[in-house]
N, C-alpha and C positions, 0 to 999 in steps of 0.2 A: 504494499500499500504506500503510495506517495502521500506525504503529509505536506500540505500547503501551510505556511506559517499562519497561525491563528493567535492574535493578540487582542484581548478584550480590554477595553479601558477600565479604570477602577469603578466606574458606576455601572458596569454591565457584569452580569454573573449568570452562569448556567444553573446555579443552585436555585431551587424552587421554581424553575421554569417548566414548560410543558411541551413535549414533542407533539407537533400537529400532524406530521406525516413522515413516513420513511419510504422512499422509492428506490428500488433496485433496478438497474438496467445494464445491458452489455455495452461496453465502451470499446469494442474491438472483437476480434474472433473469439478470444478466450478470456478476456478481462471483464470483471464485474465492478460496477460503481454503485455507491449508495449515496443518496442525497437525503439529508435529515433536516427538516424544517422545524425550527424551535421558536416558540413564543416566550420571550423573556418576561419575567414578572415585573421588572423595573428597568428602565422606564417603560410606562405603558405604551402599547402599540408598537413595540420594538420586536423585530423578528431577526433570527440568525439562520443562515443556510450554510450547513457544513457538508462538504462533498468528500467522500472517501473513495479513492481510486485504486484499482488493481487489488481488489479484495481477494484473499485466498481461502478464507474461512469466515462464516458468520452463523450466529445462532440467534433465534428470536423466540422468547417465551412470553406469553401473556394470556390471561383469561378475563372474562367479563365480570369477575368478582372485584376487579380493580379498575380505577380510572385509567384512561389511556392518556398519556404516559407521563406522569408527573416525575420530574427529576429532583429527587432529594439528595442524590449523590451520584458521582460518576468517577471513572478512572480513565486516564489516558497516559500511556507510557511507551517508551521505546525499549525493545530488547535488542540483542545483537543485530538482527537483520530486519526486524519487523516492528510495527506499532500495534499496540493493544488498546482497544477502546471498549468500555462497558458503561452503559447508562443505568445500570442496576447492579452494581458490584456487591458481592458478598464480602463482609468484613471491610467495608470502605472506611 
């Protein structure tokens, strides 16, 4: 996955925001991209669009017992060769 530099100003935060949509699409013969559209809680009417390119693995779990998709925590970090992102991490 290629990571484009994401810098949020001090008055913007992913915490307590809400994912509005997640779209997956092919960006070539074998590459998959995901576009995540997020409504930030503050300032009001502010949205963030994050694009993940060249995904090699993804998982998605959700059921209708929960709101879709409140972000109370997340993880984003780089391993040796890859980036890892979770919008609902265990032990965050």
